[in-house]
Structure formats: structure tokens, C-alpha cells
C-alpha positions in Angstrom: 24.2 28.2 3.5 24.4 25.0 5.6 23.3 21.4 5.3 23.2 18.4 7.2 25.6 15.3 6.1 24.4 11.8 8.0 27.6 10.2 9.4 27.9 7.5 11.1 31.1 6.8 13.7 32.9 4.0 15.4 35.6 3.6 17.3 38.6 1.0 16.0 40.5 -1.7 17.9 43.5 1.2 17.6 41.7 3.8 20.1 41.2 5.7 17.0 37.5 7.0 16.1 36.2 6.8 12.3 33.7 8.6 10.6 31.6 8.7 7.1 28.8 8.7 5.4 26.3 6.9 3.6 25.1 10.4 2.7 28.1 11.9 1.6 30.8 9.5 -0.7 33.8 9.3 -0.2 33.5 11.2 3.2 36.0 9.1 5.7 37.6 10.9 8.3 39.9 9.3 11.8 40.6 11.5 14.7 42.0 10.4 18.2 38.7 11.7 19.6 34.9 11.9 19.0 35.6 15.3 18.5 38.6 15.7 16.4 36.8 13.2 14.4 33.7 15.3 13.7 36.0 18.5 12.8 38.2 16.7 10.5 34.8 15.3 8.8 33.1 18.6 8.9 36.5 19.6 6.8 36.1 17.2 4.2 32.3 17.0 3.8 33.0 21.3 3.0 36.3 20.4 0.6 33.9 17.5 -1.0 30.7 19.7 -1.6 33.0 22.4 -2.9 35.1 19.9 -5.3 31.3 19.3 -6.7 30.9 15.6 -5.4 26.9 14.5 -5.8 25.3 13.6 -1.9 23.9 9.8 -2.4 21.2 10.9 -0.4 19.1 14.7 -0.8 20.8 17.2 1.7 19.2 18.1 4.2 19.2 21.9 5.0 19.4 23.2 8.2 16.5 24.5 9.6 15.9 27.7 12.8 15.7 24.8 14.9 17.0 21.2 15.8 17.3 18.9 17.6 20.5 17.2 18.2 21.4 14.0 20.1 23.5 14.6 22.6 25.4 11.4 23.9 26.2 11.7 27.7 28.8 8.4 28.8 29.0 7.8 32.4 
């Protein structure tokens, strides 16, 4: 089963990216790129959910189709 967890990503002054979540308490991931940070955040979220961490907010389940915000730098 797949779920949607909202995460917040910010670029730190050191040049790395930090991901946190208000939806899943304890989710913290840091990476050199946004892609790497998302990959680490996905792994951390999976471990937290498997360990029985209760989400702070209701998780959304992935539908057959959904919208995804694509950010393109120019």
C-alpha cells in the first residue's frame, strides 16, 4: 500500500537540503541534492511507519491518478 506524506524541503546555508514533515513526526532527512533528500526521506518514512510511528495527520492513500507539483529551475 502506498501513502502520501507531506514533507517540507529547505536549502540550508551550508548548501545541503533538509526535509521534515508535520505529517509524520520524526521524519528528518538531509541530502546534497533535492533528489537525494527525497530518496532518504522516503526511506526514513518507511522505517518510521514500519516501526509503528503514528502519523500526526491522516495519511492520504495514492489513487490511480494524482497531481504532482513539478518544480523546474530556470
